[in-house]
C-alpha positions in Angstrom: -32.5 191.9 102.1 -32.7 188.8 99.8 -29.6 187.8 97.9 -31.8 187.1 94.9 -31.1 189.7 92.2 -33.9 191.9 91.0 -35.4 191.0 87.6 -33.6 193.9 86.0 -30.2 192.9 87.6 -30.8 189.3 86.6 -31.3 190.4 83.0 -28.1 192.5 83.2 -26.1 189.6 84.5 -27.4 187.3 81.8 -26.5 189.7 79.0 -23.1 190.3 80.7 -22.3 186.7 80.8 -23.2 186.2 77.2 -20.6 188.9 76.2 -17.4 188.2 78.0 -14.4 190.5 77.5 -16.5 193.6 76.8 -17.8 196.5 78.9 -21.6 196.4 78.8 -23.5 199.6 77.9 -26.9 198.7 79.4 -29.6 201.1 78.1 -31.9 202.5 80.8 -34.0 205.4 79.3 -31.7 208.2 78.3 -28.5 206.6 79.8 -26.2 203.7 79.2 -25.5 202.3 82.6 -22.6 200.1 83.8 -22.5 198.0 86.9 -20.0 196.0 89.0 -16.4 195.7 87.6 -17.5 197.3 84.3 -18.5 200.4 86.2 -15.3 200.6 88.2 -13.1 200.2 85.0 -15.3 202.6 83.0 -15.4 205.3 85.7 -11.6 205.3 85.9 -11.1 205.3 82.1 -13.7 208.0 81.5 -13.0 210.1 84.6 -16.7 210.1 85.6 -18.4 209.6 89.0 -18.7 206.1 90.4 -21.9 205.7 92.5 -23.8 202.8 94.0 -27.3 201.4 93.3 -28.9 198.6 95.4 -27.1 195.5 96.6 -26.1 192.2 95.3 -25.1 189.3 97.6 -25.1 191.8 100.4 -22.7 194.2 98.8 -23.4 197.6 97.2 -23.4 197.5 93.4 -21.0 200.0 91.8 -22.6 201.9 89.0 -21.8 204.7 86.5 -23.5 205.9 83.4 -23.2 208.1 80.3 -26.0 209.9 78.4 -27.1 208.3 75.2 -26.8 211.5 73.2 -23.1 211.8 74.2 -22.2 208.1 74.1 -20.0 208.3 71.0 -17.4 210.5 72.6 -17.2 208.1 75.6 -17.0 205.1 73.3 -14.1 206.7 71.5 -12.2 207.2 74.7 -12.8 203.6 75.8 -11.8 202.2 72.4 -8.6 204.2 72.4 -7.8 202.8 75.8 -8.1 199.2 74.6 -11.7 198.3 75.7 -14.4 196.5 73.7 -17.9 197.7 74.4 -21.2 195.7 74.0 -24.2 197.9 73.4 -27.4 196.6 74.9 -30.5 198.5 73.7 -34.1 198.4 74.8 -35.9 196.2 72.3 -39.4 197.4 73.1 -41.3 200.4 74.4 -41.5 200.4 78.2 -45.3 200.7 77.8 -45.3 197.3 76.1 -43.4 195.8 79.0 -45.9 197.1 81.5 -48.7 195.2 79.8 -47.0 192.0 80.9 -47.2 193.2 84.5 -46.0 196.0 86.7 -42.7 194.2 87.5 -41.9 193.1 84.0 -38.5 194.2 82.7 -38.1 195.9 79.3 -36.6 193.4 76.8 -33.0 194.2 76.1 -30.3 192.7 73.9 -26.9 193.5 72.6 -27.2 195.0 69.1 -23.5 195.6 68.5 -20.1 194.9 69.8 -17.8 198.0 69.4 -14.1 197.1 68.9 -11.2 199.1 67.5 -11.4 197.5 64.1 -15.2 197.7 63.6 -15.9 201.5 64.0 -18.2 203.2 61.5 -19.4 206.4 63.2 -18.1 209.6 61.7 -17.1 210.9 65.1 -15.2 207.8 66.0 -13.1 207.7 62.8 -10.3 209.8 61.4 -11.7 211.0 58.1 -8.4 210.9 56.2 -7.2 207.5 57.5 -8.4 203.9 57.0 -9.5 201.9 60.0 -8.4 198.3 59.1 -9.5 195.1 60.8 -7.0 192.3 59.9 -6.9 188.5 60.2 -3.9 186.2 60.0 -4.6 182.6 59.2 -2.6 179.4 59.0 -3.8 176.3 57.2 -1.1 173.6 57.5 2.0 175.1 55.8 0.1 178.0 54.2 -0.4 181.4 55.9 -2.4 184.4 54.7 -3.4 187.9 55.8 -6.8 189.6 55.1 -7.8 193.1 56.0 -11.0 195.2 55.7 -12.2 198.7 56.4 -15.9 198.2 57.1 -16.3 202.0 57.0 -15.5 201.9 53.3 -16.1 198.2 52.4 -12.6 197.6 51.0 -11.5 193.9 51.5 -8.1 192.6 50.5 -6.2 189.4 51.0 -2.8 188.0 50.3 -0.6 185.0 50.9 1.8 186.1 53.6 4.6 184.0 55.1 5.0 184.6 58.8 8.4 186.1 58.2 6.7 188.8 56.2 3.9 189.4 58.7 5.6 192.2 60.6 6.4 194.4 57.6 2.9 193.8 56.1 1.2 194.8 59.4 3.5 197.9 59.5 2.3 198.8 55.9 -1.4 198.2 56.7 -1.3 199.8 60.2 -4.5 197.9 61.4 -6.4 198.9 64.5 -7.3 195.2 65.4 -5.7 191.9 64.5 -7.7 188.6 64.6 -5.8 185.4 65.2 -6.7 181.9 66.2 -6.4 181.0 69.9 -2.8 180.2 70.9 -1.1 182.0 68.0 1.4 183.8 70.3 1.4 187.0 68.2 0.9 189.5 71.0 4.3 191.2 70.6 3.8 191.5 66.8 0.3 193.1 67.3 1.8 195.6 69.9 4.6 196.5 67.5 2.0 197.2 64.8 -0.2 199.3 67.3 -3.1 196.9 66.9 -5.4 195.4 69.5 -5.1 191.6 69.4 -8.3 189.5 69.4 -8.1 185.7 69.7 -11.0 183.8 68.1 -11.9 180.1 68.4 -10.2 177.8 65.8 -13.7 177.3 64.3 -13.7 180.9 63.1 -10.7 180.1 60.8 -12.1 176.8 59.4 -11.6 177.2 55.6 -14.6 175.1 54.6 -17.0 177.0 56.9 -15.3 180.2 55.7 -16.3 179.5 52.1 -19.9 179.3 53.1 -19.7 182.4 55.2 -18.1 184.4 52.4 -20.7 183.2 49.9 -23.5 184.3 52.3 -21.7 187.7 52.8 -21.6 188.4 49.1 -24.9 186.7 48.4 -23.4 184.3 45.8 -23.5 180.5 45.3 -19.7 180.3 44.6 -16.7 182.5 45.0 -15.2 181.5 41.7 -16.3 184.8 40.1 -14.0 186.6 42.5 -10.8 184.6 41.6 -8.9 181.7 43.0 -7.9 181.8 46.7 -5.8 179.5 48.8 -7.3 177.8 51.8 -5.3 180.1 54.1 -6.7 183.1 52.3 -10.3 181.8 52.6 -9.6 181.1 56.2 -8.4 184.7 56.9 -11.4 186.2 55.0 -13.8 183.8 56.7 -12.6 184.8 60.1 -13.3 188.4 59.3 -16.8 187.5 58.1 -17.4 185.5 61.3 -16.2 188.4 63.5 -18.3 190.9 61.7 -21.3 188.7 62.2 -20.5 188.5 65.9 -19.8 192.2 66.4 -22.5 193.6 64.1 -25.2 191.1 65.3 -26.1 190.0 61.8 -26.4 193.6 60.5 -23.5 193.0 58.1 -21.7 195.9 56.5 -21.5 196.4 52.8 -18.3 194.6 51.9 -16.9 194.8 48.3 -15.6 191.6 46.6 -12.1 190.8 47.8 -9.1 192.0 45.9 -6.1 189.7 45.9 -2.7 191.4 46.4 0.7 189.9 45.6 3.4 190.1 48.2 5.9 191.2 45.5 3.5 193.8 44.1 4.8 196.6 46.3 8.0 197.9 47.7 8.9 196.1 50.9 9.4 198.5 53.8 9.7 197.2 57.3 8.4 198.8 60.5 11.8 200.3 61.5 12.3 201.9 58.1 8.8 203.4 58.2 9.5 204.9 61.6 13.0 206.2 60.6 11.7 207.8 57.4 8.6 209.1 59.1 6.4 208.1 56.1 3.0 208.6 57.6 3.8 209.6 61.2 6.5 211.7 62.7 8.8 210.3 65.3 7.1 212.7 67.7 3.9 210.7 67.2 1.8 213.2 65.3 1.1 213.6 61.6 2.9 216.9 61.3 6.5 216.4 60.2 5.9 213.2 58.2 6.2 212.8 54.5 2.4 212.4 54.3 1.9 215.8 56.0 4.4 217.5 53.7 2.8 216.3 50.4 -0.9 215.9 51.1 -2.8 218.2 48.9 -5.9 216.0 48.4 -9.3 217.7 48.6 -11.3 214.7 49.8 -11.1 212.2 52.7 -11.1 209.3 50.2 -8.3 210.8 48.3 -6.3 211.3 51.5 -6.8 207.6 52.4 -5.7 206.6 48.9 -2.6 208.7 49.3 -1.7 207.1 52.6 -2.1 203.6 50.9 0.2 204.6 48.0 2.9 206.0 50.3 2.7 203.0 52.6 2.9 200.6 49.6 4.7 202.0 46.6 4.1 199.9 43.6 6.7 197.7 41.9 4.7 197.3 38.7 6.4 199.5 36.0 3.3 199.8 33.8 1.1 200.9 36.8 3.6 203.5 37.9 4.0 204.9 34.4 0.2 205.1 33.9 0.0 207.2 37.1 2.9 209.4 36.0 1.2 210.0 32.7 -2.0 211.2 34.4 0.0 213.5 36.8 2.0 215.0 33.9 -1.2 215.6 31.9 -2.8 217.6 34.8 0.5 219.3 35.7 0.6 220.7 32.2 -3.0 221.9 32.3 -3.2 224.2 35.3 -6.8 225.4 34.4 -8.2 221.8 34.4 -6.4 220.9 37.6 -7.7 224.0 39.4 -11.3 223.2 38.2 -11.0 219.6 39.3 -9.7 220.5 42.7 -12.4 223.1 43.2 -15.1 220.5 42.3 -13.4 217.9 44.5 -13.6 220.2 47.5 -17.4 219.8 47.3 -17.3 215.9 47.2 -18.3 214.3 50.6 -17.1 210.9 51.9 -19.3 208.7 49.7 -17.8 205.4 50.9 -18.4 206.0 54.6 -21.9 207.4 54.0 -22.7 204.2 52.0 -21.3 202.0 54.7 -23.4 203.7 57.5 -26.5 203.3 55.4 -25.8 199.6 54.9 -25.3 199.1 58.6 -28.5 201.0 59.3 -26.5 203.6 61.2 -26.9 206.2 58.6 -29.3 209.2 58.4 -30.7 211.7 55.9 -27.4 213.5 55.8 -25.7 210.4 54.4 -28.4 210.3 51.7 -27.6 213.9 51.0 -23.8 213.0 50.8 -24.6 210.4 48.2 -26.7 212.9 46.2 -24.0 215.6 46.4 -21.1 213.2 45.6 -22.8 211.7 42.5 -23.9 215.2 41.3 -20.3 216.5 41.5 -19.1 213.3 39.9 -21.1 214.1 36.7 -19.6 217.6 36.7 -16.1 216.2 37.0 -16.7 213.7 34.2 -17.7 216.5 31.9 -14.5 218.4 32.8 -12.4 215.4 31.9 -14.4 214.7 28.7 -13.0 211.9 26.5 -9.6 212.3 28.0 -6.7 210.5 26.2 -4.9 209.6 29.4 -5.9 206.1 30.4 -6.2 206.5 34.1 -8.3 209.6 33.8 -10.5 208.3 31.0 -11.2 205.1 32.9 -12.0 207.0 36.1 -14.4 209.4 34.1 -16.4 206.4 32.8 -17.1 205.3 36.4 -18.5 208.7 37.4 -21.7 208.6 35.3 -24.9 206.5 35.0 -26.5 207.6 38.3 -29.0 210.1 36.8 -32.2 208.3 38.0 -30.9 208.0 41.6 -29.7 211.6 41.7 -33.2 212.7 40.5 -34.9 210.6 43.1 -32.7 212.0 45.9 -33.0 215.5 44.6 -36.8 215.3 44.6 -37.0 213.6 47.9 -34.6 215.5 50.1 -34.4 219.1 51.3 -31.2 221.1 50.5 -29.6 220.4 53.9 -31.0 217.2 55.5 -30.7 216.7 59.3 -28.4 214.1 60.8 -31.0 211.8 62.2 -34.1 210.3 60.5 -36.0 210.4 63.8 -35.9 214.2 63.8 -37.9 214.4 60.6 -38.0 217.4 58.3 -35.7 215.9 55.7 -38.3 215.1 53.0 -38.9 217.9 50.5 -42.3 219.4 50.1 -44.1 218.1 47.1 -42.4 214.7 47.1 -45.3 212.8 48.8 -48.8 214.2 48.8 -50.0 212.3 51.8 -47.0 213.6 53.8 -47.8 217.1 52.7 -51.4 216.8 53.9 -50.3 215.4 57.3 -47.8 218.2 57.7 -50.4 220.8 56.9 -52.7 219.4 59.6 -49.7 219.4 62.0 -48.6 222.9 61.2 -52.1 224.4 61.0 -52.7 222.9 64.4 -50.0 225.1 65.7 -51.7 228.1 64.2 -55.0 227.1 65.9 -53.1 226.8 69.2 -51.9 230.3 68.8 -55.4 231.6 68.1 -56.8 229.6 71.0 -54.3 231.2 73.3 -55.5 234.6 72.4 -59.1 233.6 73.0 -58.4 232.1 76.4 -56.4 235.1 77.5 -59.3 237.4 76.6 -61.8 235.0 78.3 -59.9 234.8 81.5 -58.8 238.5 81.4 -55.2 237.3 81.9 -52.9 238.8 79.2 -49.9 236.7 80.3 -51.8 233.4 79.8 -49.8 230.9 77.6 -50.4 227.6 76.0 -47.3 225.4 76.3 -46.2 221.8 75.7 -44.0 219.2 77.4 -43.6 215.5 77.1 -45.4 214.8 80.4 -48.5 216.9 80.2 -48.7 217.5 76.5 -50.4 220.9 75.7 -51.5 222.9 78.8 -52.5 226.4 79.7 -50.2 228.2 82.1 -50.6 231.4 84.2 -48.7 232.7 87.2 -49.8 231.6 90.6 -51.2 235.1 91.3 -54.2 234.3 89.1 -54.9 230.9 90.7 -58.0 232.0 92.8 -59.6 233.7 89.8 -59.0 230.8 87.4 -60.2 228.1 89.8 -63.4 230.0 90.7 -66.7 230.0 88.7 -67.3 230.9 86.0 -63.8 230.3 84.7 -63.5 226.9 86.5 -66.3 225.6 84.2 -64.0 226.1 81.2 -60.5 225.7 82.7 -59.8 222.3 84.3 -57.0 222.4 86.9 -54.0 220.0 86.1 -51.0 221.0 88.1 -49.6 223.6 90.5 -45.9 224.5 90.8 -44.1 227.0 92.9 -44.8 229.9 90.6 -47.3 228.7 88.0 -50.6 227.0 87.8 -51.6 224.8 84.9 -55.0 224.0 83.3 -56.5 222.2 80.3 -59.8 222.4 78.5 -61.9 219.8 76.6 -61.3 221.7 73.4 -57.5 221.8 73.9 -57.4 218.1 74.7 -59.2 217.2 71.5 -57.0 219.5 69.4 -53.9 218.0 71.0 -55.0 214.5 70.0 -55.3 215.6 66.4 -52.0 217.5 66.4 -50.1 214.7 68.1 -51.5 212.1 65.7 -50.5 214.3 62.8 -47.0 214.8 64.1 -46.4 211.2 64.8 -47.9 210.1 61.5 -45.7 212.6 59.7 -42.6 211.2 61.4 -43.7 207.7 60.6 -44.2 208.6 56.9 -40.8 210.2 56.7 -39.1 207.2 58.3 -40.8 205.0 55.6 -39.6 207.3 52.9 -36.1 207.2 54.4 -36.2 203.4 54.2 -37.2 203.5 50.5 -34.4 205.9 49.6 -31.9 203.9 51.6 -32.9 200.8 49.7 -32.6 202.6 46.4 -29.1 203.7 47.3 -28.0 200.2 48.5 -29.4 198.7 45.3 -26.8 200.8 43.4 -24.1 200.3 46.0 -21.7 198.6 43.4 -21.7 201.5 40.9 -21.7 204.1 43.7 -18.6 202.4 45.2 -16.9 202.5 41.7 -17.7 206.2 41.4 -16.2 206.8 44.9 -13.0 205.0 44.0 -12.7 206.9 40.7 -13.2 210.2 42.5 -10.4 209.3 45.0 -8.1 208.4 42.0 -8.8 211.7 40.3 -8.4 213.7 43.5 -5.0 212.1 44.2 -3.8 212.7 40.6 -4.8 216.3 40.8 -3.2 216.7 44.2 0.1 215.2 42.8 -0.1 217.5 39.8 -0.7 220.6 42.0 2.3 219.5 44.2 4.5 219.0 41.1 3.6 222.3 39.5 3.7 224.3 42.8 7.0 222.9 44.1 8.9 222.4 40.9 9.0 218.6 41.1 9.9 216.5 38.1 8.7 213.3 36.5 11.1 210.5 37.4 12.3 208.0 34.8 11.7 204.5 36.1 12.9 201.2 34.5 14.1 197.7 35.3 17.7 198.8 35.6 19.6 199.2 38.9 20.3 202.9 38.4 19.7 205.5 41.1 20.7 208.9 39.7 19.2 212.0 41.2 20.1 215.5 40.2 19.5 218.4 42.6 17.4 216.2 45.0 15.7 217.7 48.0 14.0 216.5 51.2 10.3 217.4 50.9 9.7 217.7 54.6 12.8 219.7 55.5 12.2 221.9 52.5 8.7 222.7 53.6 9.9 223.5 57.1 12.6 225.8 55.7 10.1 227.6 53.5 8.1 228.5 56.6 11.3 230.3 57.8 11.9 231.9 54.4 15.1 229.8 54.0 16.1 227.7 51.0 17.1 224.0 50.8 20.5 223.1 49.4 19.9 220.5 46.7 22.3 217.6 46.1 23.1 215.0 43.5 23.2 211.2 44.1 24.6 208.8 41.6 24.6 205.1 42.5 25.5 203.8 39.1 26.8 200.3 39.6 25.1 198.6 36.7 25.4 194.9 37.5 27.8 195.6 40.3 26.9 197.0 43.8 26.7 200.8 44.1 27.5 202.2 47.5 28.4 205.7 48.6 30.4 205.9 51.8 29.4 209.3 53.2 31.6 211.2 55.7 31.4 214.6 57.3 30.6 216.2 60.6 27.4 216.1 62.6 24.8 218.8 61.7 26.3 219.0 58.1 23.2 217.2 56.7 24.3 213.5 56.2 21.1 212.1 57.6 18.9 214.5 55.6 20.8 213.5 52.4 20.2 209.8 53.2 16.6 210.2 54.0 15.8 212.4 51.0 17.0 209.8 48.5 14.9 207.1 50.2 11.9 209.4 50.1 12.4 210.2 46.4 12.3 206.4 45.7 9.1 206.1 47.7 7.4 209.0 46.0 8.5 207.9 42.5 7.0 204.4 42.9 3.9 205.8 44.7 3.0 207.6 41.4 4.2 211.1 42.3 6.7 213.4 40.7 9.8 213.9 42.9 11.7 216.9 44.4 14.6 216.9 42.0 15.5 218.4 38.6 16.1 214.9 37.2 15.7 211.4 38.5 16.5 208.0 36.9 15.5 205.1 39.2 15.7 201.4 38.6 12.7 199.9 40.4 13.4 199.4 44.1 12.2 196.1 45.5 13.0 196.8 49.2 13.8 199.9 51.2 15.8 199.6 54.4 16.7 202.4 56.7 18.8 202.4 59.9 18.9 206.0 60.8 18.9 206.8 64.5 17.8 204.5 67.3 16.5 204.5 70.8 16.4 202.1 73.7 13.6 199.5 73.6 13.2 199.3 77.3 10.0 197.2 77.1 12.1 194.4 75.5 15.2 195.0 77.5 17.2 196.2 74.5 19.8 198.9 74.6 20.3 201.4 71.8 23.1 199.4 70.4 21.1 196.2 70.6 18.2 197.9 68.6 20.8 199.1 66.1 22.2 195.6 65.6 18.8 193.9 65.4 17.7 196.4 62.6 21.1 196.0 60.8 20.8 192.2 61.0 17.3 192.4 59.4 18.8 194.4 56.5 21.7 192.0 55.9 19.5 189.0 56.1 16.8 190.3 53.7 18.2 192.9 51.3 18.4 191.7 47.6 20.3 193.2 44.7 17.3 195.5 43.9 17.1 196.9 47.4 18.0 200.5 48.4 19.7 200.6 51.8 20.5 203.7 53.9 22.6 203.3 57.0 23.7 206.0 59.4 26.5 205.6 61.9 26.6 201.8 62.2 28.5 200.7 65.3 28.6 204.0 67.2 26.8 202.6 70.1 29.8 200.5 71.3 33.5 200.9 71.9 35.4 202.6 69.0 37.3 199.6 67.7 34.3 197.3 68.1 32.1 199.8 66.2 34.7 200.3 63.4 35.0 196.5 63.0 31.2 196.0 62.8 30.8 198.9 60.3 33.6 197.5 58.2 32.1 194.0 58.1 28.6 195.4 57.4 30.0 197.4 54.4 31.8 194.3 53.0 28.6 192.2 53.3 26.5 194.9 51.5 29.0 194.9 48.7 29.8 191.2 48.4 26.6 189.4 49.5 23.6 191.8 49.2 25.1 193.6 46.2 22.6 196.3 46.6 22.4 200.1 46.2 23.3 201.8 49.5 24.2 205.1 51.2 26.4 204.5 54.2 27.2 207.4 56.5 29.9 207.0 59.0 32.3 208.9 61.4 34.9 206.1 61.0 37.2 207.8 58.5 39.2 204.5 58.3 36.4 203.1 56.2 37.1 205.4 53.4 40.0 203.1 52.5 37.4 200.6 51.3 36.6 202.7 48.2 40.0 201.6 46.8 39.5 198.0 47.7 35.8 197.2 47.0 34.3 197.4 43.6 31.3 199.8 43.4 32.2 201.7 46.6 32.8 205.4 46.3 33.6 208.1 48.9 31.4 211.2 49.3 31.5 213.9 51.9 29.4 216.8 53.1 31.4 219.9 52.6 32.2 222.4 55.4 34.3 225.5 55.6 36.4 226.9 58.5 36.7 230.6 59.0 38.4 232.1 62.0 38.0 229.0 64.1 34.3 228.7 63.2 32.8 225.8 61.2 30.3 226.7 58.4 28.1 223.9 57.1 27.6 224.2 53.4 25.2 221.2 53.2 26.8 220.2 49.9 27.5 216.6 49.1 30.7 216.1 47.0 32.8 213.2 45.9 35.8 212.5 48.2 36.4 211.8 51.9 36.2 214.2 54.9 39.6 214.9 56.5 38.2 215.4 60.0 34.9 215.3 62.0 34.8 218.8 63.4 33.2 217.4 66.6 34.7 220.0 68.9 33.4 222.8 66.7 29.9 221.3 66.7 30.1 221.0 70.4 30.8 224.7 70.7 27.9 225.5 68.4 25.7 223.4 70.6 26.5 225.7 73.6 29.0 223.7 75.6 30.9 226.0 78.1 34.0 227.6 76.6 36.2 225.8 79.2 34.9 222.4 78.2 35.4 223.2 74.5 38.9 224.5 75.1 39.8 221.4 77.2 38.4 219.1 74.5 40.4 220.9 71.8 43.6 220.4 73.9 42.9 216.7 74.3 42.2 216.3 70.6 45.4 218.0 69.6 47.4 215.7 71.9 45.7 212.6 70.6 46.2 213.6 67.0 49.8 214.6 67.5 50.4 211.3 69.4 48.9 209.4 66.5 51.1 211.2 64.0 54.2 210.5 66.2 53.4 206.8 66.2 52.2 206.3 69.8 51.4 202.7 70.7 47.8 203.5 71.8 45.7 206.6 72.6 45.6 205.3 76.2 49.3 206.1 76.6 48.7 209.7 75.7 45.6 210.0 77.9 47.7 208.7 80.8 50.0 211.6 80.4 47.2 214.2 80.5 46.4 215.9 83.8 43.0 214.7 85.1 41.6 218.1 85.0 42.6 221.7 85.1 42.0 223.5 88.4 40.4 226.4 86.5 40.1 227.3 82.9 42.6 230.0 81.7 41.1 233.4 81.9 40.5 234.8 78.5 42.9 237.6 77.5 41.2 241.0 77.7 40.2 242.3 74.3 42.0 245.6 73.5 39.9 248.1 71.6 41.4 249.0 68.2 41.9 252.6 67.1 39.3 252.2 64.5 36.7 251.1 67.0 37.6 254.0 69.3 37.1 256.5 66.4 33.8 254.9 65.4 32.4 255.3 69.0 32.4 259.1 68.5 30.7 259.2 65.1 27.1 260.1 64.6 26.2 258.7 61.2 23.0 260.8 60.9 25.0 264.1 60.9 27.6 263.1 58.2 27.4 264.6 54.8 28.3 262.2 51.8 31.7 263.9 51.6 32.4 263.5 55.3 31.4 259.8 55.2 33.8 259.2 52.3 36.6 260.9 54.2 35.8 258.8 57.3 36.2 255.6 55.3 39.7 256.7 54.2 40.5 257.6 57.8 39.4 254.2 59.2 41.3 252.4 56.4 44.4 254.2 57.5 43.8 253.2 61.2 43.7 249.5 60.3 47.0 249.5 58.4 
């Protein structure tokens, strides 16, 4: 066999070479096929069969394929496993290719490059989460970050020092990060959970970027969008260049860029986000996170807005108060809130429908979503009326003005349009007279076919005769093979023309049936063609109003989130926080929203606690002691979450809250080994603590739990002591510092602004009872042995631990030089734990064993109580 590739394989190899770094989905009829290494990788990733087809250079060609109709689910799997996929479609009908010669290959080309940051299909996206594509650019000493969700069109940009890149990526949580070649940011991308894509330096050229952005927004100058640094233009231009590359010039509908200030939101680093479980639980899922506990939004757009607000709580006092005003207004009007939420439940995802239409990946159902969304927007605007609350009145104004478009879509579309335009049947009767006439011919043809079937059955004397249709033969007459001889003999053979014989059936046609088929097929094809043309007209009409439609979508999301916050506040008894520019942090009866929700599921109540970090111009630090399981970590986290909620625009789980704006939130609560980087638990703890001490300013809120416990006792105590001193003297911030080192409580008397607090417990008959109450003062002991017993350690181990503890404590009281001296005097182990003393049954217990409560009269029961009382004295 020749080593020369076939024409088809030569085409495949050429397209493959033009799209390096991506798996090639090569369209062949109803399948996307993959060959060579692509097939090997895809078959393993998708768990599908790997076969062979033909040879290349003397070797069999590996091959696998997926059906076109099910391609999206396979694409999602590949994208989640880190692949990029180039989609090569057939650019012409195979019949056209045959006209050039029998060996001509159907023209194919890549129409789209699918990457993690460029998904738009509904089935590939999480409805309630953004799918951000980011770009980080450097122009001399300037650096900037831009990010876009092409499924909604939102584009944002900010100046971003490289030292701030990690926390900003943690906030945005992008799916893909674009950088210039050689940027060395792989570790940062992995930490943010983003796929890293390196682009040539030319993609980040700021001059070329200006031209690209002007072309993207169809303007001559970007001046109307604001003033941007060269680094910001470079980052946005790289995104525009990448979209042009991946979407093959079918650019998405991107809104004008919004510039963000780095100081505009509360700084929260990646470790703090993980520790506080803001949008994702430590287990990896959404359940158990703050977002899960508070999300009462009715729309996908509202849910995405909620995630943005929780991820980036505002630092602008006026903005926060405007949001609180709106929440309070709706929380006080339960009827209006209920009506708004009921209407919101009917609002589809306008943003993503609009984006799919702009990318020519939309269908009639997306047009229907625009119609439904705009119709509900008018109803919601009427509910709000001329509202006096600024946020709601501004949003209501953006919901109207679409009457003509709604009327057009209402007249043109059926009540429930199909997903795909190619299926037809989505244009309402009466909208287009030509289409109605064509449909009538098509539909009446079906009636004629039915009548013709009856006539032919009577003529042939075969009652089971049927007229059927398939894509190969078109319309045909079918009978069982038992009638073959009769049908193929005169006189019937003069009418029925034999076409095909199968194992059980025989098929015929007639001249009349062939003529009718031509008319019906033409009518059907013409009707589909006319509907596709109408779809294009409707799509253009929607895209012409894309700007106002996008504004309406944003207004609906804002109203939805406000109503959700109001419903949460009213339903859970949350209160409006007082925010100002002070350094106060005073919480009365604060609660942890996630823990409280979990306890409610078990019909248990949460113990609320106060927190008062009132240092004024001085530091304000609580040193919190108490045993494990008493609730120290919950107390720390709940106060951090209250700050996040307040500045996100929500009411808070407390009876009263006075919070001076928090600039930065740092949390070091719990840690785990980072084996990938060769870091122990203690090393991770120290890295996170160093980040806090190096960055926290006097407006920060810091929560630290058990600093230093990952090393030797005295080392750990020394580190915790020094960290506390640094927070008080250098950072001068508000902080909650939980520790087991009781020696640290002495700092309260030495350092200004430091107070001791403890989580109360009670002992009863050797048992420890956790009250979960935080009080001023210091704990007198840790109760570690009692907690170990509660955890289920064997009695012998608990008893041995208590003996050792008693010796150590008595030695310390007697002035022993070092605990090691006491330990040296202890026997290494006991040969066996002492047998527990047998329990002797009391007289009262013996008497009770012989009592049948059901047989006692009230008088006898009372006498029995006196008798038992006597037995216990």
